[in-house]
A tleap script that builds the chain and sets N, CA, C and O, in Angstrom:
source leaprc.protein.ff14SB
mol = sequence {
  NMET ILE GLN ARG PHE LEU ASN LYS THR ARG
  GLU PHE LEU ALA ASP ASP SER GLY PRO THR
  ALA VAL GLU TYR ALA ILE MET LEU ALA LEU
  ILE THR ALA VAL CYS VAL ALA SER VAL SER
  SER LEU ALA THR SER VAL ASP GLN SER PHE
  THR THR SER ALA ASP THR ILE ALA ASN ALA
  PHE GLY CASN
}
set mol.1.N position { -83.271 11.450 -77.969 }
set mol.1.CA position { -82.027 11.450 -77.219 }
set mol.1.C position { -81.077 10.383 -77.757 }
set mol.1.O position { -79.916 10.673 -78.046 }
set mol.2.N position { -81.561 9.162 -77.892 }
set mol.2.CA position { -80.719 8.084 -78.411 }
set mol.2.C position { -80.374 8.339 -79.871 }
set mol.2.O position { -79.255 8.072 -80.308 }
set mol.3.N position { -81.339 8.858 -80.624 }
set mol.3.CA position { -81.085 9.143 -82.043 }
set mol.3.C position { -79.992 10.214 -82.186 }
set mol.3.O position { -79.135 10.123 -83.065 }
set mol.4.N position { -80.032 11.211 -81.325 }
set mol.4.CA position { -79.006 12.260 -81.373 }
set mol.4.C position { -77.625 11.683 -81.043 }
set mol.4.O position { -76.629 12.044 -81.671 }
set mol.5.N position { -77.576 10.797 -80.067 }
set mol.5.CA position { -76.318 10.141 -79.705 }
set mol.5.C position { -75.792 9.314 -80.875 }
set mol.5.O position { -74.598 9.354 -81.173 }
set mol.6.N position { -76.670 8.568 -81.539 }
set mol.6.CA position { -76.262 7.755 -82.676 }
set mol.6.C position { -75.763 8.627 -83.829 }
set mol.6.O position { -74.782 8.289 -84.490 }
set mol.7.N position { -76.435 9.734 -84.062 }
set mol.7.CA position { -75.989 10.640 -85.126 }
set mol.7.C position { -74.609 11.212 -84.829 }
set mol.7.O position { -73.757 11.268 -85.715 }
set mol.8.N position { -74.385 11.631 -83.604 }
set mol.8.CA position { -73.067 12.163 -83.218 }
set mol.8.C position { -71.988 11.086 -83.331 }
set mol.8.O position { -70.863 11.368 -83.745 }
set mol.9.N position { -72.334 9.865 -82.965 }
set mol.9.CA position { -71.383 8.760 -83.072 }
set mol.9.C position { -71.034 8.498 -84.526 }
set mol.9.O position { -69.865 8.285 -84.849 }
set mol.10.N position { -72.015 8.509 -85.403 }
set mol.10.CA position { -71.760 8.320 -86.838 }
set mol.10.C position { -70.879 9.436 -87.390 }
set mol.10.O position { -69.963 9.174 -88.170 }
set mol.11.N position { -71.145 10.664 -86.996 }
set mol.11.CA position { -70.329 11.795 -87.450 }
set mol.11.C position { -68.885 11.639 -86.984 }
set mol.11.O position { -67.945 11.881 -87.741 }
set mol.12.N position { -68.726 11.235 -85.736 }
set mol.12.CA position { -67.380 11.060 -85.195 }
set mol.12.C position { -66.627 9.974 -85.950 }
set mol.12.O position { -65.460 10.162 -86.295 }
set mol.13.N position { -67.269 8.848 -86.212 }
set mol.13.CA position { -66.611 7.739 -86.905 }
set mol.13.C position { -66.330 8.065 -88.364 }
set mol.13.O position { -65.374 7.541 -88.935 }
set mol.14.N position { -67.137 8.916 -88.979 }
set mol.14.CA position { -66.942 9.273 -90.380 }
set mol.14.C position { -65.887 10.362 -90.555 }
set mol.14.O position { -65.364 10.539 -91.655 }
set mol.15.N position { -65.569 11.089 -89.495 }
set mol.15.CA position { -64.607 12.196 -89.579 }
set mol.15.C position { -63.201 11.627 -89.732 }
set mol.15.O position { -62.719 10.908 -88.857 }
set mol.16.N position { -62.543 11.949 -90.843 }
set mol.16.CA position { -61.190 11.455 -91.073 }
set mol.16.C position { -60.197 12.608 -91.166 }
set mol.16.O position { -59.175 12.495 -91.843 }
set mol.17.N position { -60.487 13.697 -90.500 }
set mol.17.CA position { -59.616 14.859 -90.574 }
set mol.17.C position { -58.369 14.729 -89.695 }
set mol.17.O position { -57.389 15.440 -89.915 }
set mol.18.N position { -58.390 13.852 -88.728 }
set mol.18.CA position { -57.251 13.679 -87.834 }
set mol.18.C position { -56.215 12.735 -88.412 }
set mol.18.O position { -56.436 12.127 -89.459 }
set mol.19.N position { -55.080 12.611 -87.727 }
set mol.19.CA position { -54.037 11.701 -88.202 }
set mol.19.C position { -54.493 10.243 -88.142 }
set mol.19.O position { -55.252 9.845 -87.258 }
set mol.20.N position { -54.020 9.480 -89.083 }
set mol.20.CA position { -54.397 8.072 -89.142 }
set mol.20.C position { -53.373 7.219 -88.404 }
set mol.20.O position { -52.327 7.710 -87.981 }
set mol.21.N position { -53.683 5.964 -88.261 }
set mol.21.CA position { -52.771 5.041 -87.573 }
set mol.21.C position { -51.456 4.899 -88.333 }
set mol.21.O position { -50.401 4.716 -87.726 }
set mol.22.N position { -51.519 4.984 -89.654 }
set mol.22.CA position { -50.297 4.873 -90.454 }
set mol.22.C position { -49.363 6.040 -90.158 }
set mol.22.O position { -48.153 5.851 -90.029 }
set mol.23.N position { -49.913 7.237 -90.051 }
set mol.23.CA position { -49.086 8.396 -89.731 }
set mol.23.C position { -48.461 8.262 -88.347 }
set mol.23.O position { -47.298 8.611 -88.148 }
set mol.24.N position { -49.232 7.761 -87.401 }
set mol.24.CA position { -48.679 7.537 -86.064 }
set mol.24.C position { -47.582 6.476 -86.102 }
set mol.24.O position { -46.573 6.610 -85.409 }
set mol.25.N position { -47.760 5.443 -86.889 }
set mol.25.CA position { -46.749 4.386 -86.991 }
set mol.25.C position { -45.454 4.924 -87.598 }
set mol.25.O position { -44.365 4.557 -87.156 }
set mol.26.N position { -45.565 5.781 -88.595 }
set mol.26.CA position { -44.368 6.368 -89.208 }
set mol.26.C position { -43.640 7.262 -88.212 }
set mol.26.O position { -42.415 7.209 -88.105 }
set mol.27.N position { -44.386 8.076 -87.490 }
set mol.27.CA position { -43.753 8.929 -86.472 }
set mol.27.C position { -43.069 8.092 -85.409 }
set mol.27.O position { -41.956 8.413 -84.993 }
set mol.28.N position { -43.713 7.027 -84.964 }
set mol.28.CA position { -43.124 6.158 -83.951 }
set mol.28.C position { -41.848 5.503 -84.466 }
set mol.28.O position { -40.870 5.388 -83.727 }
set mol.29.N position { -41.848 5.075 -85.719 }
set mol.29.CA position { -40.660 4.448 -86.300 }
set mol.29.C position { -39.501 5.441 -86.374 }
set mol.29.O position { -38.362 5.085 -86.072 }
set mol.30.N position { -39.779 6.668 -86.767 }
set mol.30.CA position { -38.717 7.676 -86.840 }
set mol.30.C position { -38.181 8.024 -85.451 }
set mol.30.O position { -36.970 8.156 -85.273 }
set mol.31.N position { -39.054 8.172 -84.486 }
set mol.31.CA position { -38.617 8.467 -83.128 }
set mol.31.C position { -37.780 7.324 -82.569 }
set mol.31.O position { -36.772 7.553 -81.902 }
set mol.32.N position { -38.203 6.092 -82.843 }
set mol.32.CA position { -37.451 4.924 -82.383 }
set mol.32.C position { -36.075 4.878 -83.021 }
set mol.32.O position { -35.091 4.574 -82.346 }
set mol.33.N position { -35.991 5.176 -84.320 }
set mol.33.CA position { -34.699 5.162 -85.007 }
set mol.33.C position { -33.748 6.205 -84.414 }
set mol.33.O position { -32.562 5.930 -84.232 }
set mol.34.N position { -34.253 7.379 -84.119 }
set mol.34.CA position { -33.428 8.425 -83.525 }
set mol.34.C position { -32.959 8.011 -82.127 }
set mol.34.O position { -31.804 8.237 -81.766 }
set mol.35.N position { -33.842 7.414 -81.355 }
set mol.35.CA position { -33.469 6.956 -80.009 }
set mol.35.C position { -32.396 5.875 -80.058 }
set mol.35.O position { -31.444 5.908 -79.278 }
set mol.36.N position { -32.542 4.928 -80.963 }
set mol.36.CA position { -31.557 3.850 -81.083 }
set mol.36.C position { -30.201 4.413 -81.498 }
set mol.36.O position { -29.172 4.012 -80.954 }
set mol.37.N position { -30.192 5.336 -82.452 }
set mol.37.CA position { -28.935 5.939 -82.890 }
set mol.37.C position { -28.288 6.734 -81.756 }
set mol.37.O position { -27.070 6.688 -81.585 }
set mol.38.N position { -29.082 7.450 -80.991 }
set mol.38.CA position { -28.547 8.236 -79.872 }
set mol.38.C position { -27.953 7.343 -78.795 }
set mol.38.O position { -26.861 7.615 -78.294 }
set mol.39.N position { -28.653 6.294 -78.441 }
set mol.39.CA position { -28.164 5.380 -77.406 }
set mol.39.C position { -26.901 4.680 -77.881 }
set mol.39.O position { -25.971 4.487 -77.097 }
set mol.40.N position { -26.854 4.302 -79.132 }
set mol.40.CA position { -25.659 3.651 -79.673 }
set mol.40.C position { -24.454 4.588 -79.614 }
set mol.40.O position { -23.363 4.184 -79.211 }
set mol.41.N position { -24.656 5.823 -80.014 }
set mol.41.CA position { -23.576 6.806 -79.973 }
set mol.41.C position { -23.133 7.073 -78.541 }
set mol.41.O position { -21.937 7.164 -78.267 }
set mol.42.N position { -24.078 7.199 -77.641 }
set mol.42.CA position { -23.759 7.429 -76.238 }
set mol.42.C position { -23.007 6.240 -75.638 }
set mol.42.O position { -22.081 6.428 -74.849 }
set mol.43.N position { -23.393 5.034 -76.003 }
set mol.43.CA position { -22.720 3.841 -75.483 }
set mol.43.C position { -21.265 3.802 -75.925 }
set mol.43.O position { -20.388 3.436 -75.142 }
set mol.44.N position { -20.999 4.177 -77.173 }
set mol.44.CA position { -19.625 4.208 -77.673 }
set mol.44.C position { -18.802 5.237 -76.912 }
set mol.44.O position { -17.662 4.967 -76.536 }
set mol.45.N position { -19.372 6.409 -76.685 }
set mol.45.CA position { -18.659 7.461 -75.947 }
set mol.45.C position { -18.376 7.045 -74.505 }
set mol.45.O position { -17.285 7.292 -73.991 }
set mol.46.N position { -19.333 6.428 -73.866 }
set mol.46.CA position { -19.156 5.989 -72.481 }
set mol.46.C position { -18.097 4.893 -72.408 }
set mol.46.O position { -17.278 4.883 -71.488 }
set mol.47.N position { -18.107 3.979 -73.362 }
set mol.47.CA position { -17.107 2.914 -73.392 }
set mol.47.C position { -15.703 3.492 -73.523 }
set mol.47.O position { -14.782 3.069 -72.824 }
set mol.48.N position { -15.546 4.454 -74.417 }
set mol.48.CA position { -14.237 5.092 -74.589 }
set mol.48.C position { -13.807 5.822 -73.319 }
set mol.48.O position { -12.635 5.791 -72.945 }
set mol.49.N position { -14.751 6.472 -72.666 }
set mol.49.CA position { -14.442 7.193 -71.433 }
set mol.49.C position { -13.978 6.246 -70.331 }
set mol.49.O position { -13.004 6.531 -69.636 }
set mol.50.N position { -14.671 5.121 -70.171 }
set mol.50.CA position { -14.270 4.151 -69.149 }
set mol.50.C position { -12.921 3.520 -69.476 }
set mol.50.O position { -12.122 3.257 -68.577 }
set mol.51.N position { -12.668 3.281 -70.744 }
set mol.51.CA position { -11.377 2.709 -71.147 }
set mol.51.C position { -10.244 3.687 -70.829 }
set mol.51.O position { -9.202 3.291 -70.308 }
set mol.52.N position { -10.455 4.954 -71.144 }
set mol.52.CA position { -9.446 5.975 -70.848 }
set mol.52.C position { -9.227 6.089 -69.340 }
set mol.52.O position { -8.087 6.176 -68.884 }
set mol.53.N position { -10.290 6.088 -68.583 }
set mol.53.CA position { -10.175 6.179 -67.123 }
set mol.53.C position { -9.441 4.973 -66.553 }
set mol.53.O position { -8.583 5.117 -65.682 }
set mol.54.N position { -9.774 3.800 -67.037 }
set mol.54.CA position { -9.122 2.585 -66.546 }
set mol.54.C position { -7.632 2.590 -66.869 }
set mol.54.O position { -6.809 2.206 -66.038 }
set mol.55.N position { -7.293 3.025 -68.070 }
set mol.55.CA position { -5.873 3.090 -68.450 }
set mol.55.C position { -5.119 4.116 -67.598 }
set mol.55.O position { -3.985 3.871 -67.186 }
set mol.56.N position { -5.745 5.251 -67.338 }
set mol.56.CA position { -5.111 6.288 -66.527 }
set mol.56.C position { -4.893 5.802 -65.101 }
set mol.56.O position { -3.831 6.033 -64.522 }
set mol.57.N position { -5.881 5.135 -64.534 }
set mol.57.CA position { -5.756 4.605 -63.172 }
set mol.57.C position { -4.685 3.525 -63.117 }
set mol.57.O position { -3.889 3.483 -62.179 }
set mol.58.N position { -4.664 2.655 -64.115 }
set mol.58.CA position { -3.647 1.590 -64.145 }
set mol.58.C position { -2.242 2.182 -64.253 }
set mol.58.O position { -1.319 1.704 -63.592 }
set mol.59.N position { -2.075 3.198 -65.063 }
set mol.59.CA position { -0.741 3.822 -65.210 }
set mol.59.C position { -0.345 4.581 -63.947 }
set mol.59.O position { 0.842 4.691 -63.639 }
set mol.60.N position { -1.328 5.105 -63.214 }
set mol.60.CA position { -1.008 5.848 -61.993 }
set mol.60.C position { -0.465 4.924 -60.913 }
set mol.60.O position { 0.350 5.349 -60.094 }
set mol.61.N position { -0.897 3.676 -60.896 }
set mol.61.CA position { -0.427 2.712 -59.906 }
set mol.61.C position { 0.732 1.861 -60.434 }
set mol.61.O position { 1.193 0.948 -59.749 }
set mol.62.N position { 1.194 2.153 -61.630 }
set mol.62.CA position { 2.356 1.466 -62.183 }
set mol.62.C position { 2.107 0.065 -62.657 }
set mol.62.O position { 3.046 -0.726 -62.743 }
set mol.63.N position { 0.870 -0.274 -62.971 }
set mol.63.CA position { 0.575 -1.638 -63.450 }
set mol.63.C position { 0.822 -1.739 -64.915 }
set mol.63.O position { 0.631 -2.805 -65.501 }
savepdb mol mol.pdb
quit
């Protein structure tokens, strides 16, 4: 029973068919880069929208 468990454990540790940590790190870096670019673009758009709204409100009250 214990020998069978040890053999299965050795097989599992020797199996390298799955993705490695390096591949996961590369995927994480790419996903992070896309998220940062998206948030940056969204922040610029939101800033412009608030500026336009503020200017419109100020002009409506004659300031």
